[in-house]
PATI-600671 format. One record per residue (C-alpha): residue number from 1; residue in one letter; y negated, z, x. Coordinates in pm, 1 decimal, always signed. Layout:
% residues N
[NUM,A,[Y,Z,X]];
...
//
This chain:
% residues 166
[1,X,[+2413.7,+423.8,-1204.4]];
[2,X,[+2030.1,+467.4,-1210.6]];
[3,X,[+1876.7,+754.7,-1031.3]];
[4,X,[+1537.8,+914.6,-1129.8]];
[5,X,[+1279.0,+944.4,-870.7]];
[6,X,[+1176.1,+1293.4,-779.3]];
[7,X,[+833.4,+1371.8,-758.1]];
[8,X,[+820.1,+1351.4,-396.3]];
[9,X,[+981.9,+1005.0,-412.6]];
[10,X,[+729.1,+863.7,-670.8]];
[11,X,[+448.7,+632.8,-578.5]];
[12,X,[+116.4,+676.8,-770.8]];
[13,X,[-43.4,+358.5,-867.0]];
[14,X,[-316.2,+244.7,-1092.1]];
[15,X,[-219.3,-5.7,-1364.3]];
[16,X,[-410.8,-274.4,-1149.1]];
[17,X,[-211.8,-186.3,-836.1]];
[18,X,[+108.8,-186.5,-1029.3]];
[19,X,[+23.3,-536.3,-1169.6]];
[20,X,[-69.4,-665.3,-830.7]];
[21,X,[+255.7,-552.6,-683.9]];
[22,X,[+444.8,-686.8,-963.0]];
[23,X,[+253.8,-1039.5,-947.5]];
[24,X,[+353.3,-1043.1,-575.5]];
[25,X,[+728.2,-969.7,-655.8]];
[26,X,[+736.1,-1249.7,-906.1]];
[27,X,[+568.2,-1492.7,-685.4]];
[28,X,[+825.5,-1421.3,-411.2]];
[29,X,[+1134.8,-1415.3,-634.0]];
[30,X,[+1024.6,-1749.5,-792.9]];
[31,X,[+812.6,-2011.1,-612.0]];
[32,X,[+836.5,-1868.2,-243.6]];
[33,X,[+1216.9,-1805.8,-264.9]];
[34,X,[+1270.1,-2156.0,-398.7]];
[35,X,[+1056.0,-2313.5,-136.0]];
[36,X,[+1254.1,-2140.6,+143.2]];
[37,X,[+1582.3,-2252.9,-10.9]];
[38,X,[+1453.8,-2615.2,-13.5]];
[39,X,[+1336.7,-2586.3,+349.0]];
[40,X,[+1682.6,-2446.7,+458.4]];
[41,X,[+1857.8,-2707.5,+269.4]];
[42,X,[+1659.7,-2984.3,+422.8]];
[43,X,[+1689.5,-2853.1,+774.6]];
[44,X,[+2064.7,-2813.0,+711.4]];
[45,X,[+2101.7,-3182.4,+607.9]];
[46,X,[+1947.3,-3262.5,+960.3]];
[47,X,[+2269.7,-3174.2,+1123.9]];
[48,X,[+2366.7,-2956.8,+1418.6]];
[49,X,[+2237.7,-2614.5,+1314.3]];
[50,X,[+2278.6,-2445.9,+1646.5]];
[51,X,[+1962.7,-2660.8,+1796.7]];
[52,X,[+1772.7,-2694.4,+1460.7]];
[53,X,[+1454.4,-2476.0,+1518.3]];
[54,X,[+1350.6,-2558.8,+1145.4]];
[55,X,[+1657.5,-2416.0,+1020.7]];
[56,X,[+1637.4,-2099.5,+1220.6]];
[57,X,[+1257.2,-2052.4,+1140.9]];
[58,X,[+1333.9,-2091.9,+763.9]];
[59,X,[+1639.4,-1842.6,+780.9]];
[60,X,[+1421.6,-1601.3,+955.0]];
[61,X,[+1138.8,-1619.1,+710.4]];
[62,X,[+1402.9,-1607.6,+429.7]];
[63,X,[+1521.1,-1265.0,+565.9]];
[64,X,[+1147.5,-1121.9,+589.8]];
[65,X,[+1085.5,-1242.0,+212.7]];
[66,X,[+1419.4,-1086.6,+99.9]];
[67,X,[+1322.5,-771.0,+267.7]];
[68,X,[+972.2,-764.5,+114.8]];
[69,X,[+1142.2,-832.2,-232.8]];
[70,X,[+1374.5,-516.6,-177.1]];
[71,X,[+1061.8,-310.8,-63.3]];
[72,X,[+855.7,-426.6,-385.4]];
[73,X,[+1158.4,-366.1,-621.1]];
[74,X,[+1196.6,-20.3,-483.1]];
[75,X,[+813.7,+69.0,-497.3]];
[76,X,[+814.2,-58.6,-838.6]];
[77,X,[+1100.5,+149.3,-973.6]];
[78,X,[+957.8,+459.9,-814.6]];
[79,X,[+602.5,+371.4,-932.1]];
[80,X,[+419.8,+634.4,-1160.2]];
[81,X,[+130.7,+444.0,-1312.0]];
[82,X,[-176.2,+644.3,-1376.0]];
[83,X,[-514.9,+596.9,-1535.4]];
[84,X,[-802.0,+486.3,-1312.0]];
[85,X,[-977.3,+825.7,-1225.4]];
[86,X,[-1287.6,+939.3,-1392.7]];
[87,X,[-1618.5,+867.4,-1203.3]];
[88,X,[-1690.0,+1230.7,-1146.2]];
[89,X,[-1700.6,+1256.5,-776.0]];
[90,X,[-1384.4,+1453.5,-737.3]];
[91,X,[-1153.6,+1301.9,-474.0]];
[92,X,[-805.3,+1186.6,-635.9]];
[93,X,[-574.7,+899.7,-592.0]];
[94,X,[-722.2,+587.6,-687.7]];
[95,X,[-1078.4,+672.0,-550.1]];
[96,X,[-1274.1,+495.0,-294.0]];
[97,X,[-1385.1,+777.0,-62.6]];
[98,X,[-1650.5,+770.6,+183.8]];
[99,X,[-1643.3,+1057.4,+449.6]];
[100,X,[-1829.7,+1155.4,+760.9]];
[101,X,[-1647.4,+1331.6,+1043.8]];
[102,X,[-1801.9,+1642.6,+1189.1]];
[103,X,[-2026.4,+1565.9,+1469.9]];
[104,X,[-2042.0,+1180.8,+1391.1]];
[105,X,[-2321.8,+1006.4,+1202.1]];
[106,X,[-2099.0,+717.0,+1110.9]];
[107,X,[-1921.2,+706.7,+767.6]];
[108,X,[-1571.9,+564.5,+685.1]];
[109,X,[-1478.7,+424.0,+351.9]];
[110,X,[-1121.4,+387.5,+232.4]];
[111,X,[-905.5,+386.4,-99.1]];
[112,X,[-694.7,+692.2,-127.9]];
[113,X,[-369.0,+555.3,-272.2]];
[114,X,[-44.5,+413.2,-174.6]];
[115,X,[-53.7,+245.2,+167.5]];
[116,X,[+122.7,-67.0,+21.7]];
[117,X,[-195.6,-148.2,-180.8]];
[118,X,[-380.5,-224.6,+149.9]];
[119,X,[-555.2,-555.2,+170.8]];
[120,X,[-837.7,-718.8,+367.4]];
[121,X,[-1108.8,-553.5,+155.1]];
[122,X,[-1034.6,-192.9,+212.1]];
[123,X,[-827.4,+30.7,+421.1]];
[124,X,[-584.9,+257.2,+247.8]];
[125,X,[-506.5,+605.1,+332.3]];
[126,X,[-214.7,+802.2,+175.7]];
[127,X,[-288.8,+1099.3,-46.3]];
[128,X,[+33.0,+1234.4,+143.1]];
[129,X,[-155.7,+1204.8,+489.0]];
[130,X,[-294.6,+1523.3,+624.8]];
[131,X,[-645.7,+1404.9,+546.7]];
[132,X,[-546.3,+1287.3,+222.7]];
[133,X,[-391.9,+1619.6,+124.8]];
[134,X,[-714.6,+1793.8,+242.7]];
[135,X,[-943.9,+1566.9,+38.0]];
[136,X,[-743.3,+1585.6,-306.3]];
[137,X,[-990.7,+1786.3,-522.9]];
[138,X,[-1272.2,+1792.0,-315.4]];
[139,X,[-1613.9,+1686.3,-441.3]];
[140,X,[-1915.1,+1509.1,-301.3]];
[141,X,[-2087.4,+1728.6,-39.9]];
[142,X,[-1784.3,+1928.6,+27.2]];
[143,X,[-1629.8,+1980.1,+381.0]];
[144,X,[-1271.8,+2007.7,+437.0]];
[145,X,[-1054.6,+2054.9,+736.6]];
[146,X,[-716.1,+1927.4,+810.8]];
[147,X,[-470.3,+1942.3,+1110.0]];
[148,X,[-424.2,+1600.6,+1276.9]];
[149,X,[-75.8,+1507.0,+1406.3]];
[150,X,[-187.2,+1602.3,+1754.6]];
[151,X,[-261.3,+1949.3,+1639.9]];
[152,X,[-630.3,+1940.6,+1659.5]];
[153,X,[-841.4,+2065.8,+1335.7]];
[154,X,[-1063.6,+1789.7,+1195.8]];
[155,X,[-1348.6,+1848.3,+969.0]];
[156,X,[-1473.7,+1580.0,+718.6]];
[157,X,[-1750.6,+1588.7,+472.1]];
[158,X,[-1704.6,+1392.9,+136.5]];
[159,X,[-2014.0,+1164.3,+119.8]];
[160,X,[-1892.8,+972.5,-191.0]];
[161,X,[-1592.3,+932.7,-429.9]];
[162,X,[-1596.2,+658.8,-692.1]];
[163,X,[-1306.9,+499.3,-875.8]];
[164,X,[-1163.4,+198.8,-699.3]];
[165,X,[-1198.7,-115.1,-916.4]];
[166,X,[-1015.6,-360.9,-662.5]];
//
């Protein structure tokens, strides 16, 4: 039985983001999974499993990989692939957003998207986060406020918003 994802369950991804997650899944399901199976088999052939550190390490890694595979399958099942946003300065999912917090001269730049797309190149903030929700629809120069988890009201100014090109 297949269930349809509700709007709240959906994960918005650009086509590039979807392709990146799909490629990771295929790599984990193919070469990575096969390599772990071979390591487990080789360690098993060494004999006594109770004191075989290589076997236990490979089994632990296998568990982590299988967990990531299930997570990716779930995300791709719930994915709603959207177009890369227009370069119009309006904040929406898939945009690289630069903000300045009130009372601070420093800026912070991040991708407004699903947190699973985070990599070493850019931090990712969820559009479902308090700040993400407040920023959706704002334009360069707009100031928006949101309530932080600790109950404080925080104001940020949109310095820039451009489509994220990966």
